[in-house]
N, C-alpha and C positions, 0 to 999 in steps of 0.2 A: 719062746712064743713068737709068732709072726708079728712083725712090726716093732719089735723091741730093738732100739738102736741107741748108741751113744753118739752125740753130736760134737764134731770137732770143727770149730770155725777156722777155715783155711785162709780166708781173705775177707777184709772189710774195707769198704770205701765210704768215707764220711762226706765226700763231696764229688759226685759224678759230674763229668763235663756237660752232659745234657740231661734234662729231666726225662726220666724213662716213663713211657706209656705202655709198652708191651715188652714182654720177655719170654723167651722160648728156647729150651735146650734142644740141641741136635739129637735125633733119635739113635744115632750110631756113634757119636764121639762125645768128647767132653768140651764142646764149644757151645756157647750161649749167644743168641742174637738179641740185641736190644734195640727197640724202636723208640724214638724220642718225640717230644712234642714239637720240636723245631724241624722235623722231617728227616733227620739223619738216622741212618741205620748202621749199626756196628756189630762186629762179631768179636768175641773175647774168648780166651782160654778160661779154664775154671778158676784160675787165680786172678781173673779180670784183667789180664794183659791184653790190650787191644791189638788185634791183627790187622783189621782194615775198617775204614769208615766210609760210607757212601753218602754223597750229597743228595738232597731231594730234587725231584724234577722241576719244582718251582720254589721260589724263595719262601713263600708262606705255607708250603705244604705241611700237613701233619700226618704222621704215620697212624693208620687206623687198624692195620692187621699185619702180623708177621707169622709165617708158618714155614716149617721145614718140609722138604720132600722126604718121603719115608726112607730113602737110601742115604740121607744126610749130605748129598752132593750140592743141593741147590736150596735157595730161599725164595719164597714168594712174599713180596711186600706190597701193601696197598696204601694209598694215600687219599686224603679227603678231596683232592683235586680230580679224582677219577682215574688216576694212573695205577697200573699194576706192573711191577717189575719182577722179572725172574733173574736171579743173581747167582753166580757161581760162589759156593761157600768158601772156597780156599783163598780167593783173592778179591772178591767183590766185583767181578766183571759182569755187567748187565748184558745178557744175551738175548733178552726178549722183553718187549714192553707192549702192554695193552692200554687202550684209552676208553674210558666210559664217561657218560655225560655227567654223572654225579658221584658223590663219595661212595667208596667201597666200604661196606660195613661187616663183611664176613668173607674169610678165606679158609679153605681146607684142602689138604692133599691126601689122597688115598692110594694105596697100592692095590692093584688088581691081582687076581689069583691066576698065575700062569706057571706052567711047568717049563722045564729047561728046553724041551723040544719045541714047545709052542713059542718060547721066547727067542728063537733063532732070529738073528738080525739079517740085514741086507748082505748080499754077496759082493758088494762093491769093493771091499778091501782086497778081494782076490784079483780083480781086474785093473784096479787103479792104484797108482802110488799114493802115499800119504801126502796130503796137501801141505802139511807142516814142514815137509822136507824141501819145499820150493822156496825160492826167494820171492816172496809174494809182493810186499808193499814197502815202499820207503816210509819212514816215520813221518807222520804229519799230525795236524792238530787233533783230528777226530778219530783216526784209526791208524794202527801201526802193526808191525809184524807180530808182536806178542798177542794182539787181539785176533789176528788171523790164526795163530796157532790154537787159541782157545776154541774158535769156531770149528777148526778142522778136527779138534778132539771131540767136540760134540757130534760132528758129522760121522766120525769113526766109531762112536760109542753105540754099539748095538746092545741095548739094555735087555736084561732078561725079565724085567718086570713092566707092567702096564700101569702107569700112574694117571690118576684122574684129579684134575684141579677144579675145585668148586669155587665160583665167584658169585657173591650176592650183591646186587646193585639195584636200587630203586624198585624193589618188589619183584625182581626177576632173578632166578637162579640160572647160572651158566655153567656147563660142565665141559671141560677140555680134556682130551686124551693126549698124552705125551707132550704136554705143555701148551699146545697151540691148536689142536684139531677139535673144533666145536662139535661135541657129541649131541648135546641136548640143550634146550632153553625152555624155561617154564616160568610163567608169571604165577607164583604161588600165593595162596591165601588160605587162612584157616577155614576148615569145612564147617565148624560149629559156630562161626560168627555170621549170624543172619542179617545183622544191620550193617550200615555203612561206617561203623566205628573204625577208627584208625588202629591198626594192629602193629606189633613190633615183632620182627623176625629175630629170634634169639640165636639160632644156629641149626646146623644139620650135620648128620653123620651117617655114612654108610655102615651097614652091619659088618661084623667080622667075616661073614660068608659072602658079602657083596650081593646078596639077593634082595635086600630091601634098604630103603633110605628112611631115616627117622628125622623129622623136622619138628622144631619146637617154636611155638608162638606164644605171645601174651597180649592181652588187651584189657582195658578198664571201662566199665560202664559209668559214665559220669553221673547219671541220675541216681543210681543205687550205691555207688562207691565201691562196688565189688570188682575185684581183679581176677582174671582167669589165665590159666595156662593150658595149652592144647598140644598134644603129641600127634603128629600126622605120620602115617605109614604109607610109603610108596613102593610098590614092587619094582625091582630092578633085575629080574632074573635074566634079561637079555645081556647084561654085562658079563654074566657067567656063560650063558649058552653061546653067545657070539663073541666071546672074549678074544679068541684068536684073530677073527676077522677085524675086530675093532683095533686090536693092537697093530695089525699090519697096516691098516689105513692111517692110524695115528703116527706110526713110525715113518711111513713114506711121506706123509704130510710134513713132518718135522724135517726129514732129510731134504725134501724139495725146497722148503722154506730156507733152511740154512744154506743150501747151494745157491739159491737166488740171492741171499744176502752177500755171500762171497762174490757172486757175479757182479752185483751192484758196486761193491768196493773195488773190484778189479777194473770195472769200466770207469769209475771215478778217477782211478789212478792214471788211466790212459788220457783222460781229459786234462788232469793236472800236469802231466808230463808234456802234453802238446802245448798248453798255455805257457808253461815255463820256457819251452823251446822257442816259441814264435814271438815272444814279447820283445826281445831286443831288436831282432831283424825288422819286425813290424814297425816299431817306434822309429828306427833309423829311416826307413823308406817313407813312412807317413810324414814325418817332419820335413824331409827334403821335398816331397811332392807338394805339400801345402804351401811351402815357400815359393815354389815355381809356379803353381796354379794361381797364386795371388797376383802374379805379373802377367800370366798368359793363360787364359781359360781354355785354350785349345792344346795346351801342352800335354804330353803323354810320356810317362816314365818308360813304358815298354818301347815306344818308338825311339826314345833317346838311347836306351841300352842297345837296341838292335842296330842303330846307326854306328854305335861304337864298335860292336863286335863284327859287323859286316864290312864297314868301310873305314874303321879306325878314326871316325870323327868324334872326338870327345870335347864337348863344350867346356868352357872355363868353369861354369857352375858345377858340372859333374866332376871335373878334375878336383876342384876344391873340396867337394863332398867326400870323394874317395880318399884323397891324400891327407886332408887336414881333419875332417870331421870323423870319418870312419877309417882310421889308420890301419896299416897292415897288421900290427900286433892285435889290435882290437878285432879286426875281421877274422884273424886266425882263431882267437878265443871264441868268437861267436860261432864260427863254423864247427869247431870241435864240440862245443856244447850242444849245438843243433844236431849234429850227427849222433852224439851220445844219447840225446833225448829220443831220437828216432829209433835207435837200437833198443832203448828201454821200452818204447811203445811196441816195437816188433816182438820183443821177448814176452811182454805181458799178453799181447794178442795171441801169440803162438803157444806159449807155455801155459799161461794161466787161464785166459778167457776160453780157449778151446777145450782145455782139460776140464774146467768146471762145467762147461756146456755138455761135454760128453758124459760127465758123471750125472748131471741133471737129466739128460736123456735116458741114462741107464735106470735111474730111480723111477722115472715116469713110465718107462717100459715095463719095469717090474710091477708097478701098480696096475698098469693096463692088463698085464697077464692075470693078475688076481681078479680084476673087475670082470674079465670075460667069463669067469665062473659065476654066472648070473644067479645060480641057485643059492650061492653062499653070500654074494655081495650086493645083489640088486636092492635089497631092503634098506640099504644105508644111504641111498640117494646120491651116490657118486657116479656120474654118467660115464659110460664107456666112450660115447661120442666125444665128450669134452676131454677125456684123457687122450684119445687119439688126436684131437685137435691140438692139445698141448704138445704132444710129440712132434707134430708138424711144425708148430711155431718154434720149438727148440731147434729143430733141424734148419729152419729158415735163418734163425739167429746164428747158428753154427756156420752156415754157408756165407752169411754176411761178414762174419768175423774172418773167415778165410779170404774173402774178397778184400777186406781191409788190409789183411796181411800182404796181399799182392800189391795193393796200392801203395803201402808203406815202402815195399821194396823198390817200386818205381820212383817214388818221391826221393828216397835216399840216393838213387842213381842220379837223378836230376840235380839235387842239392849239392852232392859231392862235386859234380862237374861245374856247377854255378859258382861255388865258393872257390874252387881252384882257379877258375878263369878270373874272378874278381881279385884274388890275391896276386896273381901274376900281373894283372893289369895295374894294380896299385903300385907294385914295385917298379914297373916300367914307367908309369907316370911320374913317380918320384925321382926319376933320373938315375936309379941304381942300375949298374951293369950286372946282368945275371950271368953266372958261370955257365959253361957249356953243359955241365952235367945236371943243371937245375931242371926239375920236371917241367915239361912243356905241355900245353893243352893240345891234345890230339884232335884230329879231324872228327872222330866219333864224339869226343867230349864237346867239341864246338857245336855239333849238331844238337846234342842234348841241351846245351845252354840256350840255343835259339828256340828249341821246342819249349823249354821252361819259360822263357820270357814271353813267348807268343801265347801259350795256352794256360799257363799256371799263374803267372804274376798279374793278377787282376785287381783293379781298385774296387773298393766297396764304398758306394755313396749312400748317404742317408739324408733325405730332404735336400738334395743338391750339394751337400757338403761331404768332403772326403773324410771317412772315418778310419779306414785301415786298408791293408792290402791282403788279399787272399793268395798266399804264396804256395799252397799245396792243395792236394785233394783229400787230406785226412779230415779237415774240419767238416766237410759235408756229411761224413759218417758219424761224427760224435755230437752233432747238433740236431735238434728237431727240425722237421721240414721234409726235404726230399733230396735224393742224390742227383745232382745236376749232370755229372759226367760219370755214367756207370762204367763198370770194369770193361765192357765190350769196347768202349771208346778209347780207354787208356791203354789196354793191352790186347787189342784185337788180334795182333799177329801171334801172340802166345796161345790164344784159344784156337786159332785156326790150325796151328801146328799140331795141337793135341786133338785128334779126331774124336777120341772117346769123350773127352771133356766137352767138346763142341756139341756132340750128339746129346749129352746129358743136359746141356744148356737148352737145347731145342725142346727136350721133354719138359724141363722145369718151367718153361714159359707157357705151358698149357694152362688153361683155366682150371679152377677147382672141380668144376663139373666134369671136365674131361678126365681129370686125374681119378675121379671116383667112378668112372665108367667101367672099370674092371679090366681094361686092356693094358694097364700099366701096373707095375709091382705095388703091393700094399705098403703104405708108409713112405711113398715118394713125397718129398717135401715140396710144398708149394713155395715158389720164389717170386718175390716182388722186387724188381730191379731198382725202383725209385725209393723204397723204404730205407730209412737211415737206421744205423745200428742203435742209436740212442732211442728212437721211437720203439723199436722192436723190444729192447731190453726193459725200458722204463715204463712202457705202456702196454704194448701187445702181450708180452710175456706175463706181466703182472696181472693183467685182466684175465688171461686164460687160466692162471693158477687160482685166482679168486673164483672164477666161474666153475672150476672143477670141484673145489672143496666148499665153496661158499654156501652156507645155509640160507634159508629165506631171510630177507632183511628184517622182517617183523613177524611176531606171532610165535606160538609154541611149536616145537617139534622135538622128536625123541629118537630118531633113527632106529626104531623098533627095539629100544633097550630099556625104556622107562614106561611104566604103566601109570601115567599121571591120572588118567580117567578112572583107574581102579583104586585110587587112594582112599583110605579110611582114617578116622580120627578117634581119639579118646581124650576126654576132658581130664586133665591131671589134677587141677586144684581150683578151688573157688575160695577166695579170701576177702573178708570184709575189711576195707581200709578205714582207719579212724582219721577224723579231720585233723587231729593234733599230731598225727604221725608224719614226721619229716625226716629227710636224710641228713646225715652229717656231710658238709661240703667236701670232705676228703674222699668221699665215695665216688665222686665224679671221675676219678682216674680209672675206675673199673668200668669200661665202656660195654663189656659183655653183659653186665647186670641190667635187667629191666628196671628203669627208674619208677615204674608204676607200682612196684611191690613194696610192702613194708620190710621185706627181707630181700635177699638176693637169690636169683636162680641162674644156674650155669650149666650148660650142656658140656659134658666131658665124655670122651670115649676112651676106654682103657685099651691097652694093647691086646691083641688077639690071644685068647687062650687056645693053644694048639690042640688041646684035648677036647674041650667042649665047644670051642669057637663061639663063645657067647659074647654079647655086647652089653655093656653096662651103661646105665644112665643115672647119674647122681644129680639131685636138684634140691634146692632148699626153698620151700614155699614160704617159710617164715625165717626169721633170724635165728630161731632156737631149735629148728627142726630140719632134718635131712632125710630125704627119701632116696632109696637105692633100688633100681629096677634092673633085673637081668632079663635080657631078650635072648631066647635060645636060638640055636642054629636053624631049626625048622619053623620059624615064626612065619605065619601066613595071616591073611585077613580073617580066616575062620577061627584062629586061636591067638588073636592079638593079645589076650589077657593070659596067655599060657605061661608067661614068665613069672619069676618070683619078685615080689616087691615088699620091702620092709622099711619101717620108719625108725629113725634114730632121734631121740630127744637129747639135746645138749643140756644136761642138768648140772654136772659138776665134774671137776678134774681131780683125780686122786693125787694126794700129797701136796696140792696147791692150796694154800690157806685162802679161805673165803669167809671171813667172819661176818661180813655184812650181807652175805647171800646175794651177791650181785650176779646178774644173769650174764651168760656167755652168748656172744653173737657170732654167726658164721660170716667171716670176711671173705674167704676165698677157699676153693677146693680144687684138687687135681689128683688124678690117679698116679700113684708112685709106681706101682706094679699092678698086674691083674689081681693080686691078693690084698693090696693095700690102697686105701684112700686117704690122702693127706688133707687135713683140715687146718685152716688158719683161723683161729678163734680170737675174739677180742672181748675184753671185759672193761667196761667204762664205769668209773665212779663219778656220779653226778655231784655237783656242788651242793653242800648242805644248807648254805645261807642263800636265801633268795636275793636276787638282784646283784650278786657278786659278778665281777668281770673275770674272775679266775677261770682258766680253761679246765674242763674236767680231765682228770687223769685217766689214762688207759693203759692196759697191759695186753700183750699178745702172746699166744702160745701155738706151737705146732703140735698137732695130734695125728698119730697114725691109727686109722681104724681098720681092723681086719675085715675084709669084704665078706668072706664066707661065714664068719661068726655072726655078722649082722644078718645075712640072708638065712642063716640057720633058724632064725625066729619063725620063718615060714614053715619049717619042718618040725617044729616042736609042738604043733597042735594048738598054737595060740589061736583063740577064736577070732574069726574075721568074717565080715559080710561081703559076699561077692558083688562086683559091680554089675548091675543089671543092664544098663544101657550106656552107649558112648557119651551121652549128655550128662550122666551122673558122674560127679567128680570123684577121682580116685582118692583125693584127700581134701578135706576142708577143715578150717579152724574150729568149727562147731561140732564136727563129727568125723573122727578118724577111725575107720574100720580096719586098718591095716595092722599086721603084726608089728609090735613096737618094742624096741630095746632102748635102754638108757645108756648114755655114753659111759657113765661110771661103772656099768656092769660089763662093758666090753674091753676096757683098757686098764693098763697098770701104769705105774709111774714111769716105766721104761718106754712107754708109747708117747711120752710128752716131753717137749722141750720148750722152756720159757725163753722168750726173746727179750733183749735189753730195752727195747722201746716199741712203740706202736708200729705194727706192720700193716701194709695195705695189699700186697700181692706176693704170690709165690710161684715158682716154676721148678719142676722136679725132673730129675734124670735118674730113674730107677736103675737103668742098666749100669750106670757108673756110680750109683749111690751118692749122688750130689744133689743139693737142694739150694736154690737161690731165693732170697727173701728181699723184697723191696720195702723200705720203711716210709713212714709218713713224710710227705714233702717230695718224694720221688727223686731225691738226690743222694740218699743213703741206701746202701745195700750190704748184704753179707752173704757169703757162700759157705755152706756147711758140707763137710765130708762125713758121711754116716758110717759108723762101724757096727758090725753085727757081733754081739758077744757069743762065744761058744759056751758049751756046758761047763767047761773047766774054768771059766772066768776070763779066758783070753779073748782077744778081739781079732776079727778078720778084716783086713783092709785091702782094697783094690789098689795095687801099686802101678797099674798101667795107665794112669790118667794122662801122662804126658806123651803117650805114643803118637796120638794124632795131632795134638796141639803143637808139638815141636816141628811137625812136618809141614805146617801151614806157612805159606810164603806171604810176604808183604804185598800189598796192593801195588800194581804197576802203572795204571793209567791215571795220570793226574787230572784228566777231565771228568772221567766217570767216577773214579775212586780216589780219595785223598789218603795219602800215607799218614799214619798216626804214630807219633813217637811217644 
């Protein structure tokens, strides 16, 4: 019979490291994610061996939601601080983070309906090398080569499915495509709530066919003491009709954002390399100059060095500085480190920065080509003009990076000659006799040194005090402000010798209005000679990407995919609360349950039934009753009540002794498979002596309920009264008109497993036949492996549970993820 299992406990933990508040199995593997009250999130194998553990964004953050992406590759974690993190499941790398003003109370991830041809990804891998093959970044505190590899893998991953992430915060539902593209935003509210009563959002779920969204609310009337539950139906046919277009927009948004992240990290590495390179030389010159300026306010380092190289006049102070303070070996080390740092910046600029920019331009151009099909894409609110502007900005950044590359080559030439001249000068001043074959400073190198001292070695004064020396032209590109000496001044002869490049420069200096006049090629990039690379990357490019995809800053919008105005509702239940009815404090760990009910209500969506493509809603209006509703594939607002609904009374459990006829209460529920609903039942024995301080004893049981056997009550001709209006409750404690079955009539002893102590929460993995149970106190848990008996009495066990678990690697980033031993 369906649901008959034998339970084999494979692992038990009597003291978990963190108090667990949320638990969720991966939909594809035997991994379980645990969210704790101290904000930590960890992923474990089915035998509870910890793979990685992630620290919270803030010290006092509490995990409010944990959900898996349908493909099992990623986790979404929400915190009461308003943070939402998207984490790679294999090692805990945080690749995306959102920030909301208040606590996140609900998360959900849904897979869209896409065919393989519709799921074709970008063509970028055909034209660009794999970024992970490049020597991207040196290891530093915040980012390293391993993280670059993970981002490059995300960039190269052209997924075949379209995933929708749902985030609920402060009364507003937000829907994201492919992790980050905001598809819709809606300030939801119960339609049947006419007064200003405060309502509770319980949860929402897309249907299996993705054509409608089901939302569950609850509220309580303080004057009457009645509690209500409402089911809201929102049509979402646009997600199916325009699924291909939405997937393309979401995919390109993700690719552009990941490319921008890599670009930011590459540019940060340029800044880090430059600061490391310039530090020692800057300190040496600054300290010497401050000491000389304290004695003579008209003194100049440039003048002193020019007198030395032109006339051989070396003052005693300069001789002491070069020979004793900045010795020849020290100068040699400084020069070598400086030139290596410049070569590193040159490599990053040429290999990484320009390659990422070219790929970013490729993805934006692909998107622009799609958007020009206005019949298919105009409805989504992504502007062709903004996409074209973004292409122009990327081109401008690309040209500026090429300009920086030329400036670096020029600076390397000057610095190599300058360090060579200083090294030879120090040796000569120290009295050493240089051999005849020792490299001498050539007249050309001497001219480069004079040019460097005259034009590049400039003091920087702040409020009349010397702060540092600007020794090259790179800094003006990697700092905000403006380029003081553009490339035309630095390398004018190079441009003049290249007629084609000089002609292109002439065109680029035209205004935007002239470029748009039609006399010049489409897509010619506007060029601003005074703009710095830092401002272009950190501000202009970021603003243009936000303007292209950014939705309205406030208010509802749907990109023609959601019919929020066409939503309709049905009152599910009306329950009269008793004044003496209170919750057991342990129930506070179940945050999904509405605290206004005498029992618990929970929205669960079973996996899609490939034949019927039905969606099920299981909910418990009271502690002893469960309602199961099936929503068919063709559900519309005209046949909202077309699905089957049956009621289950939790009366008794076969073969479990109950001499005192104590009632069973529904503690938790979850779909194990589309055919089975798992219930966690609790039976509490109250103290018989009044005034005793002894805690009441409780027992817990796991029960598998066959879904179709329960829904069969609707087909057996059991009398029921149809719901006449949406305001009439589907169920009420005083009058239940639904087909009803008793639990003892549906199950046998093989459907039941008694637990050793009181349990509070369960998580199921039907695909792997695994079940996780969390016990009272949130520090004890047990994992069961379920065996299905055959007709001959033998059992069938899935032995592939370690396939994925053993392949998972340890966390590698000590800042984002902590290794757990």
